[in-house]
ROTOR-935178 format. One line per field, with one value per residue: residue number from 1; x negated, y negated, z of N, C-alpha, C in turn. Coordinates in Angstrom, 2 decimals, padded with zeros to 5 digits. Last residue first. Layout:
<rs>
num = [NUM; ...]
n_c1 = [X; ...]
n_c2 = [Y; ...]
n_c3 = [Z; ...]
ca_c1 = [X; ...]
ca_c2 = [Y; ...]
ca_c3 = [Z; ...]
c_c1 = [X; ...]
c_c2 = [Y; ...]
c_c3 = [Z; ...]
</rs>
This chain:
<rs>
num = [106; 105; 104; 103; 102; 101; 100; 99; 98; 97; 96; 95; 94; 93; 92; 91; 90; 89; 88; 87; 86; 85; 84; 83; 82; 81; 80; 79; 78; 77; 76; 75; 74; 73; 72; 71; 70; 69; 68; 67; 66; 65; 64; 63; 62; 61; 60; 59; 58; 57; 56; 55; 54; 53; 52; 51; 50; 49; 48; 47; 46; 45; 44; 43; 42; 41; 40; 39; 38; 37; 36; 35; 34; 33; 32; 31; 30; 29; 28; 27; 26; 25; 24; 23; 22; 21; 20; 19; 18; 17; 16; 15; 14; 13; 12; 11; 10; 9; 8; 7; 6; 5; 4; 3; 2; 1]
n_c1 = [004.58; 006.43; 005.93; 006.74; 006.91; 006.55; 008.35; 009.96; 009.53; 011.98; 013.20; 013.56; 012.69; 014.72; 016.85; 015.47; 016.55; 018.45; 019.10; 020.32; 022.68; 024.07; 024.43; 025.38; 024.21; 021.86; 021.92; 021.12; 018.58; 017.30; 017.38; 015.81; 013.38; 012.87; 012.36; 009.95; 007.68; 006.49; 007.56; 006.10; 003.60; 004.18; 004.92; 002.52; 000.83; 002.08; 001.83; 000.00; 000.93; 004.19; 007.55; 010.52; 013.81; 016.34; 019.53; 022.07; 025.17; 027.89; 029.41; 028.73; 025.31; 023.20; 019.90; 017.67; 014.31; 011.53; 009.19; 007.34; 006.18; 004.35; 005.12; 006.18; 008.59; 009.84; 010.08; 011.86; 014.14; 014.56; 015.18; 017.64; 019.52; 021.43; 023.98; 024.51; 024.30; 026.81; 028.40; 027.56; 028.49; 031.23; 031.69; 030.82; 031.80; 032.77; 030.43; 027.31; 024.52; 021.50; 018.50; 015.39; 012.85; 009.85; 007.24; 004.22; 001.33; -001.06]
n_c2 = [-037.68; -036.14; -034.82; -033.32; -033.93; -036.41; -036.68; -039.76; -042.17; -043.51; -046.36; -047.73; -050.26; -051.32; -051.43; -051.43; -049.13; -047.83; -045.63; -045.42; -043.99; -045.89; -049.36; -051.92; -053.42; -054.48; -056.78; -058.94; -058.09; -058.08; -060.85; -061.99; -060.70; -061.63; -064.32; -064.23; -061.49; -059.14; -057.15; -057.39; -056.40; -053.80; -052.66; -052.94; -051.31; -048.84; -048.61; -050.00; -050.69; -049.41; -048.91; -047.33; -046.39; -044.94; -043.83; -043.26; -041.87; -042.40; -040.97; -041.99; -043.18; -045.55; -046.59; -049.23; -050.00; -051.80; -052.57; -053.34; -055.10; -056.98; -059.33; -060.71; -059.24; -059.88; -062.69; -062.92; -061.74; -063.62; -065.89; -065.08; -062.48; -060.49; -059.77; -057.17; -056.51; -057.22; -055.35; -052.92; -053.38; -053.52; -050.84; -049.37; -049.22; -046.74; -045.13; -046.58; -045.19; -043.83; -043.37; -042.22; -043.00; -042.93; -044.48; -044.24; -046.29; -046.68]
n_c3 = [005.60; 007.87; 011.02; 014.11; 016.76; 019.14; 022.05; 022.90; 025.50; 027.38; 028.68; 030.97; 030.51; 028.98; 030.90; 034.24; 036.84; 038.34; 036.67; 034.26; 033.42; 030.73; 029.78; 029.94; 031.93; 030.74; 029.18; 030.68; 031.48; 029.00; 028.37; 030.44; 029.93; 027.34; 027.85; 029.25; 028.90; 029.66; 028.13; 025.78; 026.73; 027.56; 025.08; 023.70; 025.24; 024.79; 021.96; 019.57; 017.01; 016.23; 015.35; 016.63; 017.37; 019.43; 019.72; 021.96; 022.39; 022.32; 020.61; 018.10; 018.11; 016.77; 016.44; 015.86; 014.90; 013.88; 012.56; 015.55; 018.18; 019.13; 020.24; 018.10; 017.83; 020.27; 020.01; 017.86; 019.03; 021.06; 019.62; 018.40; 019.88; 017.69; 016.52; 016.53; 019.15; 020.13; 018.72; 019.85; 022.47; 022.05; 021.31; 023.64; 026.17; 026.83; 026.83; 027.50; 025.91; 026.69; 024.76; 023.48; 020.99; 019.18; 017.49; 015.88; 015.76; 013.30]
ca_c1 = [004.18; 006.10; 006.02; 006.57; 006.46; 006.67; 007.13; 010.01; 009.29; 010.93; 012.87; 014.11; 011.87; 013.41; 016.91; 015.96; 015.55; 017.91; 018.51; 019.12; 021.49; 024.19; 023.77; 025.83; 025.53; 021.78; 022.24; 022.42; 019.62; 017.46; 018.04; 017.22; 014.01; 013.14; 013.53; 011.16; 008.37; 005.97; 007.99; 007.49; 003.71; 003.69; 005.87; 003.72; 000.53; 001.94; 003.14; -000.21; -000.44; 003.34; 006.15; 009.68; 012.57; 015.53; 018.20; 021.32; 023.75; 027.03; 029.50; 030.04; 026.31; 024.17; 020.96; 018.51; 015.69; 012.32; 010.07; 007.56; 007.26; 003.86; 004.63; 004.92; 007.58; 009.55; 009.26; 010.51; 013.54; 014.26; 013.95; 016.43; 019.00; 020.36; 023.55; 024.71; 023.15; 025.62; 028.56; 027.35; 027.06; 030.52; 032.01; 030.19; 031.13; 033.73; 031.41; 028.61; 025.41; 022.94; 019.23; 016.83; 013.33; 011.28; 007.82; 005.65; 002.12; 000.21]
ca_c2 = [-039.01; -036.02; -036.05; -033.19; -032.57; -036.14; -036.16; -038.35; -041.70; -042.50; -045.75; -046.38; -049.43; -051.13; -050.52; -052.15; -049.70; -049.08; -045.43; -046.25; -043.32; -044.89; -048.06; -051.11; -052.84; -053.36; -055.50; -059.03; -058.32; -056.83; -059.87; -062.38; -060.57; -060.21; -063.96; -064.68; -062.66; -060.37; -057.24; -057.85; -057.74; -054.79; -052.70; -053.60; -052.74; -049.35; -048.73; -049.50; -050.19; -050.37; -048.67; -048.49; -046.08; -046.08; -043.42; -044.31; -041.56; -043.30; -040.59; -042.33; -042.15; -045.28; -045.81; -048.54; -049.67; -051.38; -051.57; -053.44; -054.16; -055.83; -058.30; -061.18; -059.25; -058.49; -062.11; -063.47; -061.16; -062.23; -065.91; -065.30; -063.85; -060.56; -061.15; -057.83; -056.24; -057.89; -056.79; -053.18; -053.14; -054.72; -051.94; -049.21; -050.46; -047.85; -045.03; -046.22; -046.35; -043.49; -043.96; -042.05; -042.86; -042.67; -044.19; -044.17; -045.30; -047.19]
ca_c3 = [005.13; 006.45; 010.25; 012.67; 016.42; 017.71; 021.46; 022.56; 024.14; 027.47; 027.40; 030.94; 031.40; 028.35; 029.75; 033.06; 035.93; 038.84; 038.00; 034.32; 033.93; 031.78; 029.77; 028.81; 032.18; 031.68; 028.54; 030.02; 032.49; 029.75; 027.51; 030.27; 031.25; 027.56; 027.05; 029.94; 028.37; 030.26; 029.52; 025.78; 026.14; 028.53; 026.20; 023.19; 025.12; 026.15; 022.60; 020.92; 017.17; 016.92; 015.04; 016.32; 016.65; 019.03; 019.30; 021.26; 022.28; 023.07; 022.02; 018.67; 017.83; 017.82; 015.84; 016.83; 014.56; 015.04; 011.97; 014.11; 017.84; 018.38; 021.17; 018.67; 016.76; 019.91; 021.08; 017.75; 017.83; 021.41; 020.43; 017.58; 020.01; 018.69; 016.69; 015.24; 018.30; 020.64; 018.49; 018.42; 022.22; 022.49; 020.39; 022.33; 025.81; 026.84; 025.74; 028.07; 026.04; 026.60; 025.87; 023.65; 022.36; 019.18; 018.79; 015.67; 016.50; 013.81]
c_c1 = [004.38; 005.81; 005.59; 006.71; 006.28; 006.13; 007.37; 008.68; 009.40; 010.70; 011.71; 013.81; 012.32; 012.46; 015.53; 016.01; 016.24; 016.87; 017.80; 018.40; 020.22; 022.80; 024.11; 025.39; 026.07; 023.13; 022.34; 022.86; 021.00; 018.54; 018.30; 017.98; 015.50; 013.80; 013.86; 012.40; 009.65; 006.70; 007.54; 008.00; 005.14; 003.86; 005.45; 004.78; 001.76; 001.67; 003.03; 001.08; -000.68; 001.92; 005.34; 008.28; 011.82; 014.27; 017.48; 019.92; 023.09; 025.56; 028.57; 030.20; 027.60; 025.20; 021.89; 019.63; 016.37; 013.77; 010.98; 008.47; 007.57; 004.89; 004.17; 004.29; 006.22; 008.45; 008.90; 009.58; 012.10; 013.61; 013.58; 015.15; 017.73; 019.79; 022.52; 024.22; 023.33; 024.42; 027.32; 027.42; 026.73; 029.02; 031.26; 030.45; 030.50; 033.11; 032.40; 029.66; 026.74; 023.75; 020.69; 017.31; 014.85; 011.71; 009.32; 006.25; 003.58; 000.92]
c_c2 = [-039.14; -037.43; -035.77; -034.58; -032.36; -034.75; -035.84; -037.94; -040.19; -041.95; -044.77; -045.66; -047.97; -050.32; -050.28; -051.16; -050.55; -049.74; -046.68; -046.10; -044.16; -044.47; -047.20; -049.66; -051.96; -052.67; -054.33; -057.68; -058.32; -056.96; -058.58; -061.34; -060.92; -059.99; -062.49; -064.27; -062.97; -061.63; -058.54; -058.01; -058.25; -056.20; -053.76; -053.70; -053.51; -050.85; -049.30; -049.70; -049.53; -049.83; -049.78; -048.02; -047.38; -045.61; -044.68; -043.79; -042.63; -042.98; -041.43; -041.93; -042.51; -044.27; -045.38; -047.85; -049.01; -051.19; -050.95; -052.30; -054.36; -054.76; -057.03; -060.15; -059.65; -058.43; -060.65; -062.85; -061.63; -061.53; -064.51; -065.32; -064.02; -061.97; -061.25; -059.27; -056.75; -057.69; -057.55; -054.68; -053.42; -054.58; -053.20; -050.39; -050.42; -049.18; -046.19; -046.21; -045.85; -044.74; -043.58; -042.83; -042.73; -042.44; -044.02; -043.73; -045.39; -046.04]
c_c3 = [003.64; 005.95; 008.80; 012.04; 014.92; 017.43; 019.99; 021.95; 024.02; 026.07; 027.59; 029.62; 031.37; 029.21; 029.11; 031.90; 034.86; 037.96; 038.51; 035.66; 033.88; 032.21; 030.96; 028.91; 031.07; 031.90; 029.52; 029.44; 031.85; 030.81; 028.29; 029.46; 031.16; 028.91; 027.22; 029.17; 029.15; 029.80; 030.18; 027.21; 026.16; 028.00; 027.22; 024.27; 024.64; 026.14; 024.02; 021.71; 018.52; 017.00; 015.68; 015.95; 016.41; 018.34; 018.83; 020.98; 021.42; 023.02; 022.91; 020.13; 018.56; 017.35; 016.96; 016.08; 015.75; 014.62; 013.03; 013.65; 016.35; 018.08; 020.45; 019.59; 017.30; 018.85; 020.78; 018.79; 017.66; 020.22; 020.92; 018.41; 019.17; 018.68; 017.82; 015.30; 016.87; 019.72; 018.95; 018.12; 020.76; 022.27; 020.77; 021.39; 024.42; 026.43; 025.68; 026.95; 026.58; 026.89; 025.69; 024.86; 022.36; 020.62; 018.63; 017.00; 016.08; 014.53]
</rs>
């Protein structure tokens, strides 16, 4: 199982709304993530907008491709794009760049 960690930056003026949206993620989006191989997926948000994401998956590239092919993900990404800084025209899920793991205690 691959462990994947990534960073994004949420606009400071949208933090409360970002939290609200993630307290009620669409059920069909949750189902699509699971079906696409996203497991043990967590998001952590710092008060300055730093967002840390973590997930486990057998194959991150395959999991990204699988979720990207769903209609619900297209809708979700479109609805969430305005929350982030520095996307450079990409969807939030396309801007996720995994960090390199340098230590793991099992």
